[in-house]
N, C-alpha and C positions, 0 to 999 in steps of 0.2 A: 504493499499499500504506500502511495505517495501522499504526504500531508504538507501542504503549504499554509503557513499561518501568518497573517498580517505582514506580508512581504512588501517592502518599499524600497525604491532605488531612485536616486536623483543623480544625473550626470552633470558635471561642471557646475556644481552648486555655487550660488552667489556670484555668478558671472552672467553677462548678456546671453550666453549660449546655454544657460540652465535648461535641462530637460527632466521633467518629472515622469520617468519611464514606467515605474510601478508605484501604485498607491494603495497600500493596505489590501493586498491581494490574498484571498483565502481560497484554497482548493483542496479537496480530498478526492483522490483517484483509487478506487478499489482494485484489488488484485484482479488482473485479467481484463480490465476495462480498456477500451480503445476510444480515446478522446481526441477530437480535432479542435484546435484553436484557430479561430478566424478573426479577421478585423482589418481595418484599413492601415495603410502605412503609418507607422508611428503609434499604433494602438497599444503596443507593449507585448505583443504575442512572442516575438523573437527574444525580447529581453527576458521574459518569463522563462523560456526554454534555457537560455544562457544561465540564468540564475540557478535553475535546478541542475544543470550540467556542471556548475562551479566555475564558469568563465570569469565571474567577479563575485565579490562578497556583497550581500545586500546591506543597505543602511539600517534596516530594522526587519524584524520578523525571523521565523524559523522554518527549517526544512527537515523532514524526516522521511526516510525511505526503507521499506522492509525492516522496520524496527530500529534503524540506525539514525541517530541524530547527526545529520550530515552538514549542517549549516556552516560549520567552520572547516569542513574538509576541502582540501585543494582538489582541483579538477582531475589530477592524475589518480588521486586516491578514490574518487568516485567511479573511475573506470572499471573497478572490479564489480560494480553493481549496475552501471549504466552503459547501454550501447547507443550509438548515435550515427545518423546518416545525415550528411550535410547536403545543401542545395547543389554545390558544385560536384559533379560525378568524379572529378579528379582529386578531390580532397579525401584524406583518410587512407589512401593507398600509396605504395611506392611504385612509380610508373615503370622503373627499369627492372624491378623484380618480377618473377614469374607469378602466374595466378596461384600456383601451389604455395610458394613462398609467402605471398601476401596473406593467404588464408591461415597458414600455420602461425604466422605472427598474430593473427586475430584470436587464435585459440589460446594464446598466452596473455590475453588482455588482463591488465592488472597484476601481472606476475613477471618475474625476470624472464627475459626473452633470449632465445638462442635457436639456431637452425641445425646445429651439429647432429642432433639425435633425431630430428623430427620427421625427415622425409623418407621413411621406410616404405617398403612396398605396401605394408598394411595401411599406413597412413595415406598413401596415394590412392588406394582403392577406396578408402572412406571419403576422401575428398571428392573423387569422381562420382561416388554414389550421391553425395549431398548436392554437388553441383548439377547433377543430372535432373534434379527436381526443378531447376530453372527452366528446362526445356529450350535451351539456347545452343545446345551442341558443344558447350564449353568443356565438358568433361574430357574430351579428346585433345584439349589444348592447354593442359596443365603447365607445360613448359613455356608457353608464350608469355612475353612481358605483358603485364596487365595494361601498360600504357598504349598497347597497339589495338585495344579493343574500342568499340564504339561507346558513346556516353551511356546509352541504355544498357549495354552489356556490363559496363563497369559499375553502373549504379546498382544493377541486380546483384552483382557479386559483393558489392559493398554492404548491401541489405543483408545478404546471406552471412557475411563476416560479422556484422553487428549483432546478429542474433544466434550465432554459432553456439555460444555458451549459455544461451537462454538467460539474458540479463533480467535483473529485477525490474528495470524500466528501459524502454526503447523510446528514444527521442528522434523524431523525423523532422528535419528542418527544411520544409519546402523541397523535399527530396526529388520531386519530379518537375520542378519549375524550370530547370535549364534543359530539359529534354524536348525533342520533337514530339508532336502529339501522339504518334504511334508508340514510341518508346515510353512516353509518360503513361499511357494507358496500360501497357504491358507491365511496367514496374508497379502501378497501382494495383493491378490484379495480383501480382506476386506478393505485394505488401499484405493485402487482405488475407491471402492464403496462409502466409507464414504466421501473421499475427493470430489468426484463428486457430491454426494447427497447434501452435506452441502456447496458446493462451497467455500471450504476453501482455503485460500492462504497458500501454503505449500512449504517448503524447505527440501529436502530429500537428505542426503548424503548416497551413496551406492557404493559398489565395484562391484555389479552385473550389467554387461553390458546388460543382458536380461531385468532386472528391469528398467534400464535407458531408454531402447527403448520402453518398453511396458506401463509403468505407467504414466510418467509426460507429460506435455504440452511443456516443455522446458528443454534442457540439457545443463549444464554449466560445461566446463572442466577447471580444475585448474592445474597449474604446477608452482612450486617454488614460491608459495605465490601470484600468479597472475591468473586472468582469461585469458585463452589463446584461448578458443573456446566457442561460445555461439550459440547453435542451437535453433532457434525459428521460428515461422511462417512457411513459405513454405520450408525453409531449414530444419526445424525440421520434417516436414511431409515426407521428403525423406530419412532421416538418418536411417541407419541399424547398426546392431552390428558390422559388419565388418568395417564400416566407422569409428566407435569409436576405434576399435582395430588398424586400420591404423593410426589414430591420435596419439594413445599412442606410436606406433612405431616411428613416427616422433619425438615425444618428447624424446624418448630414444636416438635416433640418435643425436639429438641436444645436449643432455646431454654429450654424448661422445665427441662431437666436443668442447663444452664449457669447458669440463674438460681438453682437450688438450691445448686450448687457455689459460685457467687460470694458467696452470702449466708451460707454456713456454713463452707466449707473454706478458700477463698482468703484471707479476712481473717486466719485463724489462721496461715497459712503466710507471709503478707506477699507473696504472688505478685502480679505485675502483671496488668493487664487483657489478655485474649487478643490484642488488636490492638497492643499495645505491643511 
């Protein structure tokens, strides 16, 4: 289980570039839940993912995962519990190393790494069997440098690597956004298959309303560093793409109203920013 409590983060505080990225965010993700985070640019969705991954320390709030209080853990220590797939299909892999070598490194996530013992015949057979499930014919190309693959093939392998040891939490950071439509659809299908088969607790950031509706069990909408909508249970079963688009429209109209208030009324009252 992932528990996020009262998480806040401000970048460049006290400067003209100050950004209140997270404002008292609370979230509980049950074991095996597949949740998508959606929102406009700057809504805080990627910041929340980075906070969970340990990319930076929050200003306030706590994080716990699988019974561990991880708030103060550095990113490399969280790697023993967290698998992550980035937007860039070339991130998280070593381009000049072979498919087999990259995956063997992934099997040592959070542990001391070495290749001297790893590439036995038994290990190679296991790699081929697991890679065969991707249905891309890559099981016969284990010695190929991973950098020679297409973006879609590489992202599919990265997804397999991130889930090889069945992490306590899988983070997907717009992992299909940089792919062509056909490859994006293929990786999305693989994502659903792997997450469902392995019963992985998953947090996915996406800009795709179609993916948000089709893939996860729960949809979380963020705006201005806060969670503003949470579709789960019966409500989640009824939501459609149009419902999400209407919710975005409401946020935009609210932004226009808030901008008017902030520029005309709040300065006269001396009122603080809404996130303060």
